[in-house]
N, CA, C and O atoms as CSV, one atom per row, in Angstrom:
chain,resi,resn,atom,element,x,y,z
A,1,MET,N,N,0.855,-1.180,0.000
A,1,MET,CA,C,0.000,0.000,0.000
A,1,MET,C,C,0.896,1.236,0.000
A,1,MET,O,O,1.821,1.343,0.804
A,2,ASP,N,N,0.614,2.154,-0.899
A,2,ASP,CA,C,1.396,3.380,-1.029
A,2,ASP,C,C,0.697,4.508,-0.280
A,2,ASP,O,O,-0.212,5.147,-0.812
A,3,LEU,N,N,1.124,4.748,0.953
A,3,LEU,CA,C,0.464,5.757,1.783
A,3,LEU,C,C,0.907,7.174,1.457
A,3,LEU,O,O,0.453,8.125,2.094
A,4,THR,N,N,1.790,7.332,0.472
A,4,THR,CA,C,2.179,8.684,0.067
A,4,THR,C,C,1.092,9.339,-0.770
A,4,THR,O,O,1.113,10.553,-0.972
A,5,LYS,N,N,0.146,8.550,-1.259
A,5,LYS,CA,C,-0.946,9.067,-2.087
A,5,LYS,C,C,-2.186,9.330,-1.244
A,5,LYS,O,O,-2.611,8.490,-0.451
A,6,ASN,N,N,-2.747,10.498,-1.432
A,6,ASN,CA,C,-3.943,10.904,-0.712
A,6,ASN,C,C,-5.159,10.246,-1.361
A,6,ASN,O,O,-5.592,10.645,-2.442
A,7,SER,N,N,-5.707,9.222,-0.678
A,7,SER,CA,C,-6.899,8.554,-1.194
A,7,SER,C,C,-7.776,8.116,-0.031
A,7,SER,O,O,-7.306,7.958,1.096
A,8,SER,N,N,-9.044,7.925,-0.319
A,8,SER,CA,C,-9.953,7.482,0.744
A,8,SER,C,C,-9.591,6.085,1.230
A,8,SER,O,O,-9.778,5.767,2.404
A,9,GLU,N,N,-9.071,5.244,0.328
A,9,GLU,CA,C,-8.641,3.898,0.737
A,9,GLU,C,C,-7.483,3.987,1.734
A,9,GLU,O,O,-7.440,3.225,2.700
A,10,ASN,N,N,-6.550,4.909,1.505
A,10,ASN,CA,C,-5.426,5.066,2.423
A,10,ASN,C,C,-5.887,5.613,3.776
A,10,ASN,O,O,-5.376,5.204,4.819
A,11,VAL,N,N,-6.845,6.531,3.758
A,11,VAL,CA,C,-7.403,7.048,5.014
A,11,VAL,C,C,-8.058,5.900,5.774
A,11,VAL,O,O,-7.839,5.750,6.976
A,12,ASP,N,N,-8.861,5.087,5.082
A,12,ASP,CA,C,-9.495,3.915,5.717
A,12,ASP,C,C,-8.448,3.021,6.354
A,12,ASP,O,O,-8.586,2.615,7.508
A,13,TYR,N,N,-7.398,2.713,5.599
A,13,TYR,CA,C,-6.343,1.820,6.063
A,13,TYR,C,C,-5.669,2.388,7.311
A,13,TYR,O,O,-5.512,1.682,8.307
A,14,MET,N,N,-5.267,3.664,7.259
A,14,MET,CA,C,-4.557,4.263,8.400
A,14,MET,C,C,-5.431,4.308,9.640
A,14,MET,O,O,-4.954,4.029,10.741
A,15,ILE,N,N,-6.698,4.654,9.482
A,15,ILE,CA,C,-7.601,4.707,10.634
A,15,ILE,C,C,-7.767,3.323,11.243
A,15,ILE,O,O,-7.737,3.181,12.466
A,16,GLU,N,N,-7.942,2.303,10.415
A,16,GLU,CA,C,-8.082,0.942,10.939
A,16,GLU,C,C,-6.823,0.503,11.688
A,16,GLU,O,O,-6.919,-0.112,12.750
A,17,LYS,N,N,-5.660,0.808,11.151
A,17,LYS,CA,C,-4.396,0.432,11.804
A,17,LYS,C,C,-4.200,1.195,13.101
A,17,LYS,O,O,-3.712,0.634,14.082
A,18,ILE,N,N,-4.574,2.473,13.116
A,18,ILE,CA,C,-4.483,3.265,14.348
A,18,ILE,C,C,-5.379,2.654,15.417
A,18,ILE,O,O,-4.961,2.501,16.565
A,19,LYS,N,N,-6.603,2.305,15.051
A,19,LYS,CA,C,-7.532,1.707,16.013
A,19,LYS,C,C,-6.989,0.383,16.553
A,19,LYS,O,O,-7.091,0.107,17.748
A,20,GLU,N,N,-6.416,-0.430,15.673
A,20,GLU,CA,C,-5.836,-1.706,16.111
A,20,GLU,C,C,-4.681,-1.476,17.075
A,20,GLU,O,O,-4.627,-2.092,18.140
A,21,LYS,N,N,-3.768,-0.602,16.712
A,21,LYS,CA,C,-2.566,-0.380,17.515
A,21,LYS,C,C,-2.903,0.215,18.880
A,21,LYS,O,O,-2.273,-0.122,19.882
A,22,LEU,N,N,-3.885,1.091,18.914
A,22,LEU,CA,C,-4.250,1.742,20.168
A,22,LEU,C,C,-5.290,0.965,20.948
A,22,LEU,O,O,-5.671,1.370,22.046
A,23,ASN,N,N,-5.755,-0.147,20.396
A,23,ASN,CA,C,-6.795,-0.953,21.045
A,23,ASN,C,C,-8.006,-0.103,21.404
A,23,ASN,O,O,-8.479,-0.126,22.540
A,24,VAL,N,N,-8.497,0.642,20.430
A,24,VAL,CA,C,-9.643,1.513,20.659
A,24,VAL,C,C,-10.851,0.653,20.990
A,24,VAL,O,O,-11.259,-0.200,20.201
A,25,MET,N,N,-11.415,0.887,22.158
A,25,MET,CA,C,-12.546,0.092,22.606
A,25,MET,C,C,-13.839,0.531,21.918
A,25,MET,O,O,-14.643,-0.309,21.515
A,26,ASN,N,N,-14.038,1.823,21.785
A,26,ASN,CA,C,-15.234,2.333,21.134
A,26,ASN,C,C,-14.917,2.529,19.657
A,26,ASN,O,O,-14.546,3.624,19.235
A,27,LEU,N,N,-15.065,1.468,18.879
A,27,LEU,CA,C,-14.669,1.492,17.477
A,27,LEU,C,C,-15.459,2.505,16.667
A,27,LEU,O,O,-14.983,2.963,15.628
A,28,GLY,N,N,-16.632,2.858,17.110
A,28,GLY,CA,C,-17.419,3.856,16.405
A,28,GLY,C,C,-16.925,5.273,16.626
A,28,GLY,O,O,-17.317,6.194,15.910
A,29,ALA,N,N,-16.070,5.446,17.611
A,29,ALA,CA,C,-15.578,6.786,17.932
A,29,ALA,C,C,-14.649,7.327,16.860
A,29,ALA,O,O,-14.566,8.540,16.666
A,30,ILE,N,N,-13.959,6.451,16.170
A,30,ILE,CA,C,-13.038,6.867,15.115
A,30,ILE,C,C,-13.457,6.181,13.825
A,30,ILE,O,O,-13.395,4.957,13.712
A,31,LYS,N,N,-13.880,6.977,12.859
A,31,LYS,CA,C,-14.274,6.437,11.562
A,31,LYS,C,C,-13.537,7.197,10.474
A,31,LYS,O,O,-13.283,8.395,10.602
A,32,SER,N,N,-13.199,6.499,9.410
A,32,SER,CA,C,-12.490,7.153,8.316
A,32,SER,C,C,-13.325,8.252,7.681
A,32,SER,O,O,-12.777,9.187,7.098
A,33,THR,N,N,-14.649,8.151,7.786
A,33,THR,CA,C,-15.506,9.185,7.203
A,33,THR,C,C,-15.417,10.508,7.962
A,33,THR,O,O,-15.900,11.535,7.485
A,34,HIS,N,N,-14.799,10.482,9.143
A,34,HIS,CA,C,-14.618,11.701,9.927
A,34,HIS,C,C,-13.474,12.561,9.395
A,34,HIS,O,O,-13.296,13.696,9.838
A,35,PHE,N,N,-12.706,12.036,8.462
A,35,PHE,CA,C,-11.514,12.723,7.984
A,35,PHE,C,C,-11.613,12.950,6.483
A,35,PHE,O,O,-12.180,12.134,5.757
A,36,ASP,N,N,-11.062,14.057,6.030
A,36,ASP,CA,C,-11.065,14.314,4.597
A,36,ASP,C,C,-9.633,14.493,4.092
A,36,ASP,O,O,-8.680,14.508,4.871
A,37,GLY,N,N,-9.505,14.628,2.783
A,37,GLY,CA,C,-8.205,14.711,2.147
A,37,GLY,C,C,-7.386,15.925,2.538
A,37,GLY,O,O,-6.161,15.910,2.417
A,38,GLU,N,N,-8.046,16.978,3.006
A,38,GLU,CA,C,-7.322,18.180,3.395
A,38,GLU,C,C,-6.405,17.929,4.587
A,38,GLU,O,O,-5.399,18.621,4.749
A,39,MET,N,N,-6.733,16.969,5.404
A,39,MET,CA,C,-5.953,16.666,6.602
A,39,MET,C,C,-5.079,15.425,6.427
A,39,MET,O,O,-4.588,14.864,7.406
A,40,TYR,N,N,-4.890,15.005,5.193
A,40,TYR,CA,C,-4.183,13.747,4.932
A,40,TYR,C,C,-2.771,13.738,5.512
A,40,TYR,O,O,-2.383,12.775,6.173
A,41,GLU,N,N,-2.008,14.788,5.274
A,41,GLU,CA,C,-0.616,14.819,5.747
A,41,GLU,C,C,-0.547,14.742,7.266
A,41,GLU,O,O,0.298,14.034,7.816
A,42,GLU,N,N,-1.428,15.464,7.943
A,42,GLU,CA,C,-1.440,15.437,9.408
A,42,GLU,C,C,-1.820,14.048,9.922
A,42,GLU,O,O,-1.226,13.548,10.878
A,43,LEU,N,N,-2.809,13.433,9.285
A,43,LEU,CA,C,-3.207,12.077,9.661
A,43,LEU,C,C,-2.058,11.104,9.426
A,43,LEU,O,O,-1.814,10.221,10.247
A,44,LYS,N,N,-1.362,11.260,8.326
A,44,LYS,CA,C,-0.218,10.387,8.005
A,44,LYS,C,C,0.880,10.543,9.049
A,44,LYS,O,O,1.493,9.550,9.441
A,45,GLU,N,N,1.142,11.756,9.507
A,45,GLU,CA,C,2.151,11.984,10.548
A,45,GLU,C,C,1.768,11.267,11.844
A,45,GLU,O,O,2.610,10.633,12.480
A,46,ILE,N,N,0.503,11.369,12.230
A,46,ILE,CA,C,0.036,10.682,13.443
A,46,ILE,C,C,0.159,9.174,13.253
A,46,ILE,O,O,0.633,8.468,14.143
A,47,TYR,N,N,-0.266,8.684,12.099
A,47,TYR,CA,C,-0.163,7.254,11.791
A,47,TYR,C,C,1.287,6.782,11.908
A,47,TYR,O,O,1.558,5.772,12.557
A,48,ASP,N,N,2.221,7.506,11.284
A,48,ASP,CA,C,3.634,7.116,11.316
A,48,ASP,C,C,4.163,7.077,12.746
A,48,ASP,O,O,4.886,6.151,13.112
A,49,MET,N,N,3.812,8.064,13.549
A,49,MET,CA,C,4.278,8.110,14.937
A,49,MET,C,C,3.718,6.926,15.728
A,49,MET,O,O,4.444,6.301,16.502
A,50,ILE,N,N,2.450,6.619,15.541
A,50,ILE,CA,C,1.823,5.513,16.261
A,50,ILE,C,C,2.452,4.175,15.857
A,50,ILE,O,O,2.682,3.315,16.707
A,51,MET,N,N,2.723,4.003,14.585
A,51,MET,CA,C,3.290,2.742,14.108
A,51,MET,C,C,4.724,2.531,14.588
A,51,MET,O,O,5.178,1.391,14.682
A,52,ARG,N,N,5.441,3.607,14.890
A,52,ARG,CA,C,6.823,3.482,15.376
A,52,ARG,C,C,6.898,3.041,16.836
A,52,ARG,O,O,7.886,2.434,17.248
A,53,LYS,N,N,5.871,3.338,17.612
A,53,LYS,CA,C,5.908,3.051,19.041
A,53,LYS,C,C,5.216,1.730,19.369
A,53,LYS,O,O,4.301,1.294,18.670
A,54,ASN,N,N,5.680,1.109,20.448
A,54,ASN,CA,C,5.070,-0.146,20.893
A,54,ASN,C,C,4.087,0.052,22.038
A,54,ASN,O,O,3.111,-0.689,22.161
A,55,THR,N,N,4.342,1.040,22.865
A,55,THR,CA,C,3.456,1.294,24.003
A,55,THR,C,C,3.181,2.787,24.103
A,55,THR,O,O,3.937,3.616,23.595
A,56,PHE,N,N,2.082,3.106,24.770
A,56,PHE,CA,C,1.665,4.492,24.920
A,56,PHE,C,C,1.240,4.743,26.356
A,56,PHE,O,O,0.521,3.939,26.950
A,57,SER,N,N,1.683,5.852,26.905
A,57,SER,CA,C,1.264,6.236,28.250
A,57,SER,C,C,-0.164,6.789,28.168
A,57,SER,O,O,-0.634,7.139,27.086
A,58,PRO,N,N,-0.842,6.863,29.298
A,58,PRO,CA,C,-2.186,7.462,29.282
A,58,PRO,C,C,-2.163,8.901,28.733
A,58,PRO,O,O,-3.083,9.310,28.024
A,59,ASN,N,N,-1.122,9.654,29.059
A,59,ASN,CA,C,-1.025,11.026,28.550
A,59,ASN,C,C,-0.856,11.036,27.037
A,59,ASN,O,O,-1.428,11.888,26.358
A,60,GLU,N,N,-0.081,10.104,26.502
A,60,GLU,CA,C,0.096,10.014,25.050
A,60,GLU,C,C,-1.221,9.629,24.379
A,60,GLU,O,O,-1.571,10.179,23.334
A,61,MET,N,N,-1.941,8.699,24.970
A,61,MET,CA,C,-3.236,8.286,24.414
A,61,MET,C,C,-4.194,9.477,24.367
A,61,MET,O,O,-4.909,9.677,23.385
A,62,GLN,N,N,-4.196,10.259,25.441
A,62,GLN,CA,C,-5.054,11.449,25.491
A,62,GLN,C,C,-4.654,12.448,24.413
A,62,GLN,O,O,-5.517,13.014,23.742
A,63,ALA,N,N,-3.355,12.668,24.243
A,63,ALA,CA,C,-2.870,13.617,23.236
A,63,ALA,C,C,-3.217,13.143,21.823
A,63,ALA,O,O,-3.596,13.948,20.973
A,64,ILE,N,N,-3.088,11.853,21.575
A,64,ILE,CA,C,-3.435,11.295,20.256
A,64,ILE,C,C,-4.925,11.477,19.991
A,64,ILE,O,O,-5.322,11.890,18.901
A,65,ALA,N,N,-5.742,11.169,20.985
A,65,ALA,CA,C,-7.187,11.328,20.832
A,65,ALA,C,C,-7.542,12.783,20.544
A,65,ALA,O,O,-8.403,13.059,19.709
A,66,GLU,N,N,-6.886,13.710,21.228
A,66,GLU,CA,C,-7.141,15.128,20.996
A,66,GLU,C,C,-6.731,15.536,19.589
A,66,GLU,O,O,-7.456,16.268,18.914
A,67,GLU,N,N,-5.574,15.066,19.147
A,67,GLU,CA,C,-5.108,15.397,17.795
A,67,GLU,C,C,-6.054,14.843,16.734
A,67,GLU,O,O,-6.393,15.541,15.778
A,68,LEU,N,N,-6.476,13.603,16.898
A,68,LEU,CA,C,-7.430,13.025,15.946
A,68,LEU,C,C,-8.731,13.818,15.966
A,68,LEU,O,O,-9.337,14.047,14.919
A,69,GLY,N,N,-9.156,14.232,17.139
A,69,GLY,CA,C,-10.370,15.060,17.255
A,69,GLY,C,C,-10.217,16.373,16.528
A,69,GLY,O,O,-11.161,16.850,15.898
A,70,ASN,N,N,-9.026,16.969,16.608
A,70,ASN,CA,C,-8.778,18.241,15.921
A,70,ASN,C,C,-8.794,18.086,14.399
A,70,ASN,O,O,-9.090,19.039,13.679
A,71,LEU,N,N,-8.479,16.896,13.915
A,71,LEU,CA,C,-8.443,16.662,12.471
A,71,LEU,C,C,-9.795,16.325,11.879
A,71,LEU,O,O,-9.967,16.364,10.660
A,72,ARG,N,N,-10.749,15.998,12.719
A,72,ARG,CA,C,-12.078,15.604,12.218
A,72,ARG,C,C,-12.711,16.717,11.416
A,72,ARG,O,O,-12.498,17.900,11.679
A,73,LYS,N,N,-13.504,16.308,10.420
A,73,LYS,CA,C,-14.270,17.277,9.633
A,73,LYS,C,C,-15.203,18.043,10.540
A,73,LYS,O,O,-15.761,17.492,11.489
A,74,ARG,N,N,-15.363,19.281,10.249
A,74,ARG,CA,C,-16.262,20.121,11.049
A,74,ARG,C,C,-17.617,20.203,10.410
A,74,ARG,O,O,-18.509,20.867,10.938
């Protein structure tokens, strides 16, 4: 998968991987439809950071959730 390209399939993929890695309990809380192509680069940066780490502190989880919330379509 080429995540350098801005596509809805790539957004779907990154959101699913983020949810898996973070063990998101409320799967409905994060949906790929909440994000659009304008925020692709920011979403990709968050995705890359999450994929590099193995564990997350509660503060990191909170910060990630806030960042994802800031990227959501208004």
